[in-house]
DRENGU-176576 format. One record per residue (C-alpha): chain; x, y, z; residue number from 1. Coordinates in nm, 2 decimals, always signed. Each point is the difference from the previous one (the first is absolute). Example, Ala and Ser with C-alpha at 12.3 -4.5 7.8 and 13.67 -1.06 7.14 Angstrom:
+---+--------+--------+--------+-----+
| c |     px |     py |     pz |   k |
+---+--------+--------+--------+-----+
| A |  +1.23 |  -0.45 |  +0.78 |   1 |
| A |  +0.14 |  +0.34 |  -0.07 |   2 |
+---+--------+--------+--------+-----+
//
This chain:
+---+--------+--------+--------+-----+
| c |     px |     py |     pz |   k |
+---+--------+--------+--------+-----+
| A |  +1.27 |  -3.29 |  +3.10 |   1 |
| A |  -0.17 |  +0.31 |  -0.12 |   2 |
| A |  -0.23 |  -0.06 |  -0.30 |   3 |
| A |  +0.07 |  +0.36 |  -0.11 |   4 |
| A |  +0.37 |  -0.08 |  -0.04 |   5 |
| A |  -0.04 |  -0.34 |  -0.17 |   6 |
| A |  +0.12 |  +0.00 |  -0.36 |   7 |
| A |  -0.27 |  -0.03 |  -0.27 |   8 |
| A |  +0.07 |  -0.19 |  -0.32 |   9 |
| A |  -0.19 |  +0.07 |  -0.32 |  10 |
| A |  +0.11 |  -0.20 |  -0.30 |  11 |
| A |  +0.38 |  +0.00 |  +0.02 |  12 |
| A |  +0.03 |  +0.33 |  +0.19 |  13 |
| A |  +0.04 |  +0.01 |  +0.38 |  14 |
| A |  -0.10 |  +0.32 |  +0.17 |  15 |
| A |  +0.18 |  +0.03 |  +0.33 |  16 |
| A |  -0.29 |  +0.11 |  +0.22 |  17 |
| A |  -0.37 |  +0.11 |  -0.02 |  18 |
| A |  +0.05 |  +0.37 |  +0.07 |  19 |
| A |  -0.03 |  +0.17 |  -0.34 |  20 |
| A |  +0.01 |  +0.36 |  -0.12 |  21 |
| A |  -0.32 |  +0.10 |  -0.18 |  22 |
| A |  +0.02 |  +0.21 |  -0.31 |  23 |
| A |  -0.05 |  +0.37 |  +0.08 |  24 |
| A |  +0.02 |  +0.28 |  -0.26 |  25 |
| A |  +0.25 |  +0.27 |  +0.08 |  26 |
| A |  -0.07 |  +0.23 |  -0.30 |  27 |
| A |  +0.37 |  +0.08 |  -0.02 |  28 |
| A |  +0.13 |  -0.10 |  -0.35 |  29 |
| A |  +0.08 |  +0.25 |  -0.27 |  30 |
| A |  -0.31 |  +0.10 |  -0.19 |  31 |
| A |  +0.17 |  +0.09 |  -0.33 |  32 |
| A |  +0.33 |  -0.05 |  -0.18 |  33 |
| A |  +0.22 |  -0.31 |  -0.03 |  34 |
| A |  -0.05 |  -0.09 |  +0.37 |  35 |
| A |  -0.38 |  -0.01 |  -0.02 |  36 |
| A |  -0.13 |  -0.28 |  +0.21 |  37 |
| A |  +0.34 |  -0.13 |  +0.11 |  38 |
| A |  +0.07 |  -0.07 |  +0.37 |  39 |
| A |  +0.23 |  +0.26 |  +0.16 |  40 |
| A |  +0.24 |  +0.01 |  +0.29 |  41 |
| A |  -0.30 |  +0.07 |  +0.22 |  42 |
| A |  -0.17 |  -0.33 |  -0.11 |  43 |
| A |  +0.32 |  -0.19 |  +0.06 |  44 |
| A |  +0.04 |  +0.14 |  +0.35 |  45 |
| A |  -0.37 |  -0.04 |  +0.07 |  46 |
| A |  -0.02 |  -0.37 |  -0.10 |  47 |
| A |  +0.34 |  -0.12 |  +0.10 |  48 |
| A |  -0.04 |  +0.13 |  +0.35 |  49 |
| A |  -0.31 |  -0.22 |  +0.05 |  50 |
| A |  +0.21 |  -0.30 |  -0.13 |  51 |
| A |  +0.27 |  +0.09 |  +0.25 |  52 |
| A |  -0.28 |  +0.02 |  +0.25 |  53 |
| A |  -0.08 |  -0.36 |  -0.04 |  54 |
| A |  -0.30 |  -0.02 |  -0.24 |  55 |
| A |  +0.02 |  -0.33 |  -0.18 |  56 |
| A |  -0.16 |  +0.13 |  -0.32 |  57 |
| A |  +0.01 |  +0.36 |  -0.12 |  58 |
| A |  -0.24 |  +0.11 |  -0.27 |  59 |
| A |  +0.03 |  +0.31 |  -0.21 |  60 |
| A |  -0.28 |  +0.24 |  -0.02 |  61 |
| A |  -0.25 |  -0.03 |  -0.29 |  62 |
| A |  +0.22 |  -0.01 |  -0.31 |  63 |
| A |  -0.18 |  +0.10 |  -0.32 |  64 |
| A |  +0.03 |  -0.21 |  -0.31 |  65 |
| A |  -0.04 |  +0.30 |  -0.22 |  66 |
| A |  +0.01 |  +0.38 |  +0.04 |  67 |
| A |  -0.38 |  +0.05 |  +0.02 |  68 |
| A |  -0.02 |  -0.28 |  +0.26 |  69 |
| A |  +0.17 |  +0.22 |  +0.27 |  70 |
| A |  -0.22 |  +0.13 |  +0.28 |  71 |
| A |  +0.19 |  +0.33 |  -0.02 |  72 |
| A |  +0.28 |  +0.14 |  -0.22 |  73 |
| A |  +0.24 |  -0.07 |  +0.29 |  74 |
| A |  -0.06 |  -0.38 |  +0.02 |  75 |
| A |  +0.24 |  -0.28 |  -0.09 |  76 |
| A |  -0.03 |  -0.18 |  -0.33 |  77 |
| A |  +0.17 |  -0.29 |  -0.17 |  78 |
| A |  -0.04 |  +0.04 |  -0.38 |  79 |
| A |  +0.35 |  +0.10 |  -0.11 |  80 |
| A |  +0.37 |  -0.08 |  +0.03 |  81 |
| A |  +0.09 |  +0.28 |  +0.24 |  82 |
| A |  -0.27 |  -0.10 |  +0.25 |  83 |
| A |  +0.12 |  -0.36 |  -0.02 |  84 |
| A |  +0.36 |  +0.10 |  +0.07 |  85 |
| A |  -0.11 |  +0.21 |  +0.30 |  86 |
| A |  -0.21 |  -0.29 |  +0.14 |  87 |
| A |  +0.30 |  -0.24 |  -0.03 |  88 |
| A |  +0.20 |  +0.22 |  +0.24 |  89 |
| A |  -0.29 |  -0.01 |  +0.24 |  90 |
| A |  -0.05 |  -0.38 |  -0.01 |  91 |
| A |  +0.37 |  -0.06 |  +0.05 |  92 |
| A |  -0.02 |  +0.21 |  +0.32 |  93 |
| A |  -0.31 |  -0.19 |  +0.13 |  94 |
| A |  +0.15 |  -0.34 |  -0.06 |  95 |
| A |  +0.33 |  +0.11 |  +0.17 |  96 |
| A |  -0.20 |  +0.04 |  +0.32 |  97 |
| A |  -0.17 |  -0.34 |  -0.03 |  98 |
| A |  -0.34 |  +0.12 |  -0.12 |  99 |
| A |  -0.19 |  -0.12 |  -0.30 | 100 |
| A |  -0.06 |  +0.28 |  -0.25 | 101 |
| A |  -0.36 |  +0.01 |  -0.14 | 102 |
| A |  -0.15 |  +0.23 |  -0.25 | 103 |
| A |  -0.37 |  +0.10 |  -0.02 | 104 |
| A |  -0.10 |  +0.05 |  -0.37 | 105 |
| A |  -0.28 |  +0.24 |  -0.04 | 106 |
| A |  -0.23 |  +0.21 |  -0.21 | 107 |
| A |  -0.19 |  +0.27 |  +0.18 | 108 |
| A |  -0.30 |  +0.01 |  -0.24 | 109 |
| A |  -0.26 |  +0.27 |  +0.07 | 110 |
| A |  +0.19 |  +0.11 |  +0.32 | 111 |
| A |  +0.30 |  +0.11 |  -0.21 | 112 |
| A |  +0.13 |  +0.35 |  -0.06 | 113 |
| A |  -0.01 |  +0.14 |  +0.35 | 114 |
| A |  +0.21 |  +0.25 |  +0.19 | 115 |
| A |  +0.22 |  -0.10 |  +0.30 | 116 |
| A |  -0.21 |  -0.07 |  +0.31 | 117 |
| A |  +0.17 |  +0.27 |  +0.20 | 118 |
| A |  -0.11 |  +0.25 |  -0.27 | 119 |
| A |  -0.36 |  -0.12 |  +0.03 | 120 |
| A |  +0.01 |  -0.30 |  -0.23 | 121 |
| A |  -0.25 |  +0.15 |  -0.25 | 122 |
| A |  -0.04 |  -0.08 |  -0.36 | 123 |
| A |  +0.27 |  +0.15 |  -0.23 | 124 |
| A |  -0.11 |  +0.12 |  -0.34 | 125 |
| A |  +0.22 |  -0.04 |  -0.31 | 126 |
| A |  +0.10 |  +0.37 |  +0.03 | 127 |
| A |  +0.12 |  -0.08 |  +0.36 | 128 |
| A |  +0.21 |  -0.29 |  -0.11 | 129 |
| A |  -0.26 |  -0.27 |  +0.02 | 130 |
| A |  -0.17 |  -0.22 |  -0.26 | 131 |
| A |  -0.34 |  -0.16 |  -0.08 | 132 |
| A |  -0.06 |  -0.30 |  +0.21 | 133 |
| A |  -0.13 |  -0.33 |  -0.13 | 134 |
| A |  -0.26 |  -0.24 |  +0.15 | 135 |
| A |  -0.23 |  -0.29 |  -0.08 | 136 |
| A |  -0.29 |  +0.25 |  -0.02 | 137 |
| A |  -0.01 |  +0.37 |  -0.08 | 138 |
| A |  -0.11 |  +0.09 |  +0.36 | 139 |
| A |  +0.19 |  +0.24 |  +0.22 | 140 |
| A |  +0.07 |  +0.00 |  +0.37 | 141 |
| A |  -0.13 |  +0.32 |  +0.16 | 142 |
| A |  +0.25 |  +0.28 |  -0.06 | 143 |
| A |  +0.17 |  -0.19 |  -0.29 | 144 |
| A |  -0.03 |  +0.05 |  -0.37 | 145 |
| A |  -0.20 |  -0.26 |  -0.20 | 146 |
| A |  +0.24 |  -0.28 |  -0.10 | 147 |
| A |  +0.03 |  -0.15 |  -0.35 | 148 |
| A |  -0.18 |  -0.33 |  -0.02 | 149 |
| A |  +0.25 |  -0.26 |  -0.12 | 150 |
| A |  -0.05 |  -0.18 |  -0.33 | 151 |
| A |  +0.06 |  -0.37 |  -0.03 | 152 |
| A |  +0.32 |  +0.07 |  -0.20 | 153 |
| A |  +0.12 |  +0.23 |  +0.28 | 154 |
| A |  -0.07 |  -0.28 |  +0.25 | 155 |
| A |  +0.22 |  -0.23 |  -0.20 | 156 |
| A |  +0.28 |  +0.24 |  +0.00 | 157 |
| A |  -0.03 |  +0.06 |  +0.37 | 158 |
| A |  +0.04 |  -0.37 |  +0.07 | 159 |
| A |  +0.32 |  +0.00 |  -0.21 | 160 |
| A |  +0.12 |  +0.31 |  +0.19 | 161 |
| A |  -0.02 |  -0.19 |  +0.34 | 162 |
| A |  +0.19 |  -0.29 |  -0.15 | 163 |
| A |  +0.27 |  +0.23 |  -0.14 | 164 |
| A |  +0.04 |  +0.17 |  +0.34 | 165 |
| A |  +0.03 |  -0.34 |  +0.17 | 166 |
| A |  +0.28 |  -0.09 |  -0.24 | 167 |
| A |  +0.18 |  +0.32 |  +0.10 | 168 |
| A |  -0.06 |  -0.07 |  +0.37 | 169 |
| A |  +0.16 |  -0.34 |  -0.03 | 170 |
| A |  +0.30 |  +0.15 |  -0.18 | 171 |
| A |  +0.03 |  +0.26 |  +0.27 | 172 |
| A |  +0.03 |  -0.28 |  +0.27 | 173 |
| A |  -0.34 |  -0.02 |  +0.15 | 174 |
| A |  -0.10 |  -0.34 |  +0.14 | 175 |
| A |  -0.38 |  +0.06 |  +0.05 | 176 |
| A |  -0.24 |  +0.17 |  -0.25 | 177 |
| A |  -0.33 |  +0.12 |  +0.14 | 178 |
| A |  -0.29 |  +0.10 |  -0.22 | 179 |
| A |  -0.19 |  +0.29 |  +0.15 | 180 |
| A |  -0.37 |  -0.08 |  -0.01 | 181 |
| A |  -0.12 |  +0.22 |  +0.29 | 182 |
| A |  -0.09 |  +0.34 |  +0.13 | 183 |
| A |  -0.21 |  +0.12 |  -0.30 | 184 |
| A |  +0.28 |  -0.01 |  -0.25 | 185 |
| A |  -0.04 |  -0.14 |  -0.34 | 186 |
| A |  -0.03 |  -0.38 |  +0.06 | 187 |
| A |  -0.22 |  +0.05 |  +0.31 | 188 |
| A |  -0.22 |  +0.23 |  -0.20 | 189 |
| A |  -0.06 |  -0.28 |  -0.25 | 190 |
| A |  -0.08 |  -0.24 |  +0.28 | 191 |
| A |  -0.25 |  +0.22 |  +0.19 | 192 |
| A |  -0.36 |  +0.05 |  -0.11 | 193 |
| A |  +0.02 |  +0.34 |  +0.15 | 194 |
| A |  +0.25 |  +0.11 |  -0.27 | 195 |
| A |  -0.05 |  -0.24 |  -0.29 | 196 |
| A |  -0.31 |  +0.06 |  -0.20 | 197 |
| A |  +0.12 |  -0.15 |  -0.33 | 198 |
| A |  -0.23 |  -0.21 |  -0.22 | 199 |
| A |  +0.26 |  -0.19 |  -0.19 | 200 |
| A |  +0.21 |  -0.31 |  +0.10 | 201 |
| A |  +0.18 |  +0.21 |  +0.27 | 202 |
| A |  -0.32 |  +0.10 |  +0.19 | 203 |
| A |  -0.32 |  -0.13 |  +0.14 | 204 |
| A |  +0.02 |  -0.32 |  +0.21 | 205 |
| A |  +0.30 |  -0.08 |  +0.22 | 206 |
| A |  +0.16 |  -0.23 |  -0.25 | 207 |
| A |  +0.02 |  +0.28 |  -0.25 | 208 |
| A |  +0.11 |  +0.26 |  +0.25 | 209 |
| A |  +0.29 |  -0.23 |  +0.11 | 210 |
| A |  +0.10 |  -0.06 |  -0.36 | 211 |
| A |  +0.25 |  +0.29 |  -0.04 | 212 |
| A |  +0.17 |  -0.04 |  +0.34 | 213 |
| A |  +0.05 |  -0.37 |  -0.06 | 214 |
| A |  +0.14 |  +0.08 |  -0.35 | 215 |
| A |  +0.26 |  +0.23 |  +0.17 | 216 |
| A |  +0.09 |  -0.27 |  +0.25 | 217 |
| A |  +0.04 |  -0.26 |  -0.29 | 218 |
| A |  +0.22 |  +0.25 |  -0.19 | 219 |
| A |  +0.22 |  +0.06 |  +0.31 | 220 |
| A |  +0.02 |  -0.37 |  +0.10 | 221 |
| A |  +0.10 |  -0.09 |  -0.36 | 222 |
| A |  +0.32 |  +0.21 |  +0.02 | 223 |
| A |  +0.07 |  -0.04 |  +0.37 | 224 |
| A |  +0.23 |  -0.30 |  +0.08 | 225 |
| A |  -0.18 |  -0.31 |  +0.12 | 226 |
| A |  +0.22 |  -0.02 |  +0.31 | 227 |
| A |  -0.10 |  +0.35 |  +0.12 | 228 |
| A |  -0.33 |  +0.11 |  +0.15 | 229 |
| A |  -0.27 |  +0.23 |  -0.13 | 230 |
| A |  -0.22 |  +0.19 |  +0.24 | 231 |
| A |  -0.34 |  +0.18 |  -0.06 | 232 |
| A |  -0.11 |  +0.29 |  +0.22 | 233 |
| A |  -0.38 |  +0.01 |  +0.04 | 234 |
| A |  -0.25 |  +0.22 |  +0.16 | 235 |
| A |  -0.20 |  -0.28 |  +0.15 | 236 |
| A |  -0.31 |  +0.22 |  +0.04 | 237 |
| A |  -0.11 |  +0.34 |  -0.12 | 238 |
| A |  -0.19 |  +0.04 |  +0.34 | 239 |
| A |  -0.32 |  +0.07 |  -0.20 | 240 |
| A |  -0.20 |  -0.32 |  +0.00 | 241 |
| A |  +0.08 |  -0.05 |  +0.37 | 242 |
| A |  -0.17 |  +0.33 |  +0.08 | 243 |
| A |  -0.38 |  -0.04 |  +0.03 | 244 |
| A |  -0.03 |  +0.38 |  -0.04 | 245 |
| A |  +0.19 |  +0.01 |  -0.33 | 246 |
| A |  -0.20 |  -0.10 |  -0.31 | 247 |
| A |  +0.30 |  -0.05 |  -0.22 | 248 |
| A |  +0.13 |  -0.34 |  -0.10 | 249 |
| A |  +0.36 |  -0.06 |  +0.06 | 250 |
| A |  +0.27 |  -0.27 |  +0.00 | 251 |
| A |  -0.02 |  -0.23 |  +0.31 | 252 |
| A |  +0.20 |  -0.25 |  +0.20 | 253 |
| A |  -0.19 |  -0.28 |  -0.17 | 254 |
| A |  +0.09 |  +0.14 |  -0.34 | 255 |
| A |  +0.37 |  +0.01 |  +0.11 | 256 |
| A |  -0.02 |  -0.38 |  +0.08 | 257 |
| A |  -0.12 |  -0.06 |  -0.36 | 258 |
| A |  +0.28 |  +0.22 |  -0.13 | 259 |
| A |  +0.26 |  -0.18 |  +0.22 | 260 |
| A |  -0.09 |  -0.33 |  -0.15 | 261 |
| A |  +0.05 |  +0.14 |  -0.35 | 262 |
| A |  +0.33 |  +0.16 |  +0.10 | 263 |
| A |  +0.13 |  -0.33 |  +0.14 | 264 |
| A |  -0.09 |  -0.18 |  -0.32 | 265 |
| A |  +0.22 |  +0.26 |  -0.19 | 266 |
| A |  +0.30 |  -0.03 |  +0.23 | 267 |
| A |  -0.05 |  +0.27 |  +0.26 | 268 |
| A |  +0.18 |  -0.11 |  +0.32 | 269 |
| A |  -0.13 |  +0.25 |  +0.26 | 270 |
| A |  -0.29 |  +0.24 |  +0.03 | 271 |
| A |  +0.09 |  +0.33 |  +0.16 | 272 |
| A |  -0.32 |  +0.10 |  +0.16 | 273 |
| A |  -0.11 |  +0.36 |  +0.06 | 274 |
| A |  -0.34 |  +0.17 |  -0.05 | 275 |
| A |  -0.18 |  +0.30 |  -0.13 | 276 |
| A |  +0.09 |  +0.28 |  -0.24 | 277 |
| A |  -0.24 |  -0.03 |  -0.29 | 278 |
| A |  -0.21 |  +0.29 |  +0.13 | 279 |
| A |  +0.09 |  +0.27 |  +0.25 | 280 |
| A |  -0.31 |  +0.01 |  +0.21 | 281 |
| A |  -0.03 |  -0.37 |  +0.12 | 282 |
| A |  -0.05 |  -0.04 |  +0.38 | 283 |
| A |  +0.29 |  -0.20 |  +0.11 | 284 |
| A |  +0.02 |  -0.14 |  +0.36 | 285 |
| A |  +0.37 |  +0.08 |  +0.05 | 286 |
| A |  +0.17 |  -0.16 |  +0.30 | 287 |
| A |  +0.27 |  -0.25 |  +0.10 | 288 |
| A |  -0.02 |  -0.32 |  -0.22 | 289 |
| A |  -0.30 |  +0.14 |  -0.19 | 290 |
| A |  +0.12 |  -0.15 |  -0.33 | 291 |
| A |  +0.13 |  -0.33 |  +0.14 | 292 |
| A |  -0.33 |  -0.19 |  -0.02 | 293 |
| A |  +0.01 |  +0.04 |  -0.38 | 294 |
| A |  +0.35 |  -0.15 |  -0.02 | 295 |
| A |  -0.11 |  -0.28 |  +0.23 | 296 |
| A |  -0.31 |  -0.07 |  -0.21 | 297 |
| A |  +0.19 |  -0.03 |  -0.33 | 298 |
| A |  +0.27 |  -0.22 |  +0.17 | 299 |
| A |  -0.25 |  -0.23 |  +0.17 | 300 |
| A |  -0.23 |  -0.04 |  -0.30 | 301 |
| A |  +0.26 |  -0.04 |  -0.27 | 302 |
| A |  +0.33 |  -0.10 |  +0.17 | 303 |
| A |  +0.18 |  +0.29 |  -0.17 | 304 |
| A |  +0.27 |  +0.16 |  +0.22 | 305 |
| A |  -0.09 |  +0.36 |  +0.10 | 306 |
| A |  +0.15 |  +0.31 |  +0.15 | 307 |
| A |  -0.20 |  +0.23 |  +0.23 | 308 |
| A |  +0.04 |  +0.38 |  +0.02 | 309 |
| A |  -0.16 |  +0.29 |  +0.18 | 310 |
| A |  +0.06 |  +0.13 |  +0.35 | 311 |
| A |  +0.23 |  -0.28 |  +0.09 | 312 |
| A |  +0.20 |  +0.19 |  +0.26 | 313 |
| A |  +0.11 |  -0.23 |  +0.29 | 314 |
| A |  +0.24 |  -0.29 |  -0.03 | 315 |
| A |  -0.23 |  -0.24 |  +0.20 | 316 |
| A |  -0.30 |  +0.11 |  -0.21 | 317 |
| A |  +0.21 |  -0.10 |  -0.32 | 318 |
| A |  +0.11 |  -0.32 |  +0.16 | 319 |
| A |  -0.35 |  -0.10 |  +0.08 | 320 |
| A |  -0.12 |  +0.06 |  -0.36 | 321 |
| A |  +0.26 |  -0.23 |  -0.14 | 322 |
| A |  +0.00 |  -0.26 |  +0.29 | 323 |
| A |  -0.38 |  -0.04 |  -0.02 | 324 |
| A |  +0.01 |  -0.07 |  -0.38 | 325 |
| A |  -0.20 |  +0.30 |  -0.10 | 326 |
| A |  +0.28 |  +0.11 |  -0.23 | 327 |
| A |  +0.35 |  -0.12 |  -0.09 | 328 |
| A |  +0.17 |  +0.34 |  +0.03 | 329 |
| A |  -0.08 |  +0.36 |  +0.11 | 330 |
| A |  +0.06 |  +0.30 |  -0.22 | 331 |
| A |  +0.10 |  +0.31 |  +0.20 | 332 |
| A |  -0.05 |  +0.34 |  -0.15 | 333 |
| A |  -0.01 |  +0.32 |  +0.20 | 334 |
| A |  +0.13 |  -0.17 |  +0.31 | 335 |
| A |  +0.33 |  -0.06 |  -0.19 | 336 |
| A |  +0.01 |  +0.37 |  -0.09 | 337 |
| A |  -0.02 |  +0.08 |  +0.36 | 338 |
| A |  +0.24 |  -0.28 |  +0.11 | 339 |
| A |  +0.23 |  -0.13 |  -0.27 | 340 |
| A |  +0.15 |  -0.26 |  +0.24 | 341 |
| A |  -0.34 |  -0.13 |  +0.12 | 342 |
| A |  +0.09 |  -0.36 |  -0.11 | 343 |
| A |  +0.31 |  +0.00 |  +0.23 | 344 |
| A |  -0.21 |  +0.13 |  +0.29 | 345 |
| A |  -0.26 |  -0.26 |  -0.07 | 346 |
| A |  +0.26 |  -0.28 |  +0.00 | 347 |
| A |  +0.13 |  +0.11 |  +0.34 | 348 |
| A |  -0.35 |  +0.01 |  +0.15 | 349 |
| A |  -0.07 |  -0.35 |  -0.14 | 350 |
| A |  +0.32 |  -0.15 |  +0.13 | 351 |
| A |  +0.18 |  -0.02 |  -0.33 | 352 |
| A |  +0.35 |  +0.14 |  -0.06 | 353 |
| A |  -0.03 |  +0.28 |  -0.26 | 354 |
| A |  +0.20 |  -0.06 |  -0.32 | 355 |
| A |  +0.19 |  +0.33 |  +0.01 | 356 |
| A |  +0.24 |  +0.10 |  -0.28 | 357 |
| A |  +0.35 |  -0.09 |  +0.11 | 358 |
| A |  +0.10 |  +0.36 |  +0.02 | 359 |
| A |  -0.28 |  +0.06 |  +0.25 | 360 |
| A |  -0.01 |  -0.33 |  +0.18 | 361 |
| A |  +0.36 |  +0.04 |  +0.13 | 362 |
| A |  -0.13 |  +0.30 |  +0.20 | 363 |
| A |  -0.36 |  -0.10 |  +0.09 | 364 |
| A |  -0.01 |  -0.38 |  +0.05 | 365 |
| A |  -0.01 |  -0.12 |  +0.36 | 366 |
| A |  +0.35 |  -0.02 |  +0.14 | 367 |
| A |  -0.04 |  -0.36 |  +0.10 | 368 |
| A |  -0.09 |  -0.10 |  -0.35 | 369 |
| A |  +0.29 |  +0.18 |  -0.17 | 370 |
| A |  +0.24 |  -0.24 |  -0.17 | 371 |
+---+--------+--------+--------+-----+
//
């Protein structure tokens, strides 16, 4: 039996396989008007096709908990009734194909207010439809405007915003809520010493830097049903401290182990492991499985289930990651853009009968196995 196509149970939820769709921003929502931030027909087709293609869990792109939390004006959001209604249509479609619908709740922090990547992805001024970004510290990334340093009262409101969006996600039919704490966005920028230079209770040592992300997790877990899982996406390293030629201090794999223990204590069920993003000029040794060791470290040292992401391209590569115990699932991103039915191809290569939609299976199943 293929490990990749063995169901995974987290709390009372059973996910049918370990091939999952990673959140990927599409920059395709309305940027103004009543439909701002709401998923469109494009999002429905985009996500439902991967569910029909066999992904056991399909996660939305980074979904902002408030307007200034969007990466760009064209990002998804979940802070009003219209967005919630549009997401309900999407989750119904995903579940109809047997996939688990998951939402990634996010705030972009100092990386907010950017143009679409195919238009250069540069910073947008307020005159261009952007807004002032927020961050733990008033320090800009190169090419970006200086962000507003959050006050403690604003931090309190942000934790409540994450909880409110989680409540809306539940009402819209999502079965998994993921808190986005990676890639240099707001929660990651609190965690990393490369971005957080506060001197109050939310900065300084690692316990203080973890304080706000853990508050957000607590707020989400409080409103999320006990029988359903909560995930946390982490950048397990900033790729700074590992580089002997880089004098900057960054977040590390050992820090991620400490965070994972605190997340477990607050009811997080799976650590979705990625890396990087807090600065743009880190030297990253990109290659097949380059992020998997960080998922393996967190899993081995804490026991928390993990997912691995990043240049997972081949079915036997994915099977080996799960079968060896380095991660409990694989998150596929760009490979699923290239090949929406990758999971079905993987099943065939690994000797498993693909779980085609009935409408397709009648035509594509092996003739000897047709009923």
